[in-house]
C-alpha positions, 0 to 999 in steps of 0.5 A: 933150362937150369933155372926152370929145373931148379925151381921144379926140384925146389917145389918137390923138396920143401922143408914142410911136407904139409905145405903145398907150393901154389901152382900159379906161382910155378906157372908164372915163373915158368912162363916168365922164363919162356918169355925170356927165351922168346926175347933172347933165343927166338927170331927176335934177337936175330932181327934186332939189329936190322929192325927196330921194331924187333929190338923193341918187342924183345925189350918189351917182352923182358920188361913188361912180361918176363920180369913180372912173371918171374917175380910172381913166381916168388923164387925168394920165398921158395928158396926160404921154404926149401932151406933148412932153419940154419940157412934161413936164420944165417943167410936168407933173413940177414940178406933180406934185412940188409941195408943193401936189399932195403935200398934196392927194394925201396919202391922210389928207388926201383922206380927211379932205376927203371925209369932211368934205364929207359930214358938213359938207354934211349936218349943217349949214345948208349943205345947206338953203341950197344947195337953196334957192339955185340958184347955190349948188347949181350952183357950190358944192355940186356942184363940192365933191362932185366935187372932194372925190371926185376927190381922194379916189379919185386916190391910192386907185385909184393908177393915175394919175401920183402924187408918192407911191404909197400901198400897196395895204393903205393903199388898202384900209384907207382905203376901209374906214374911209370906210364909217364917215362914209358909213354915219353920214350914211345912218343919221342921215337914215334914222332921223331921226323928223322932216324934216331939210331944210325945202326938201323939207317945203315942196316941191310933190310932184305924185306919190310919197312924202311928205317923211319917207318920201322922206327915209327912202328917201334915207337907205336909198339912201345906206346900202345903195348905199355899202356895195355900191359901196365893196365893189366898189372894194375888190375892184378894188383888191385884184385889182389888188394881187394881179395886181401881186404875181403879175407881180412874182413872175414877174419874180423867178422869171425873174431867178433862172432867168437867174442859174442858167443862167449 
């Protein structure tokens, strides 16, 4: 609620009154926060330690929906627009040009971080430990997934301020290759002949599928939803690329016509 209110306040207090903040950016940011609320505050977290499919669905919402929508809201650019020249020059620009931000927004680094979080959390004892420890789940696992996803989508969507903007081709390739670790995680969970995480085996299920069926459902959700959602974001990036190329072509044509009319 605080983030949503601050965002709306910022859109109404821009330094340049003539500049209108894009409504689509506001819609994306608020939708991203709403998706986080569904994942963290709705019935999904209540059942996430009983049903694997609920836990997996919550993570998929955070990683594949909430994070990219928040990034598409361009919160850094909004911060830049609402700040005065002193804050821009002394705070925002030095932060964006810092070595740390340069590393954290490198598409290769963010890809490795996102893929590493997926593989590490699901194929090590960490996942079972976090599920059995409420504080670990709340303060380590959940922030880990959200931060890794935000850092990954920041350079991939490339609509916010960046120290270095990757090309559209690099962004599409990054998302295409990201399907590999995501598909691996989903396939391993789906095809595993035994229950991988003991917490779901010991869970008291008042209704629903048994542990192994629940696990197969979670793996199937991971496998199928990732393919659909990633394809959607790839089409989004491709559409923005074609639109920018069209605008660039129109600009070049206008410059040529202006030169010929002289």
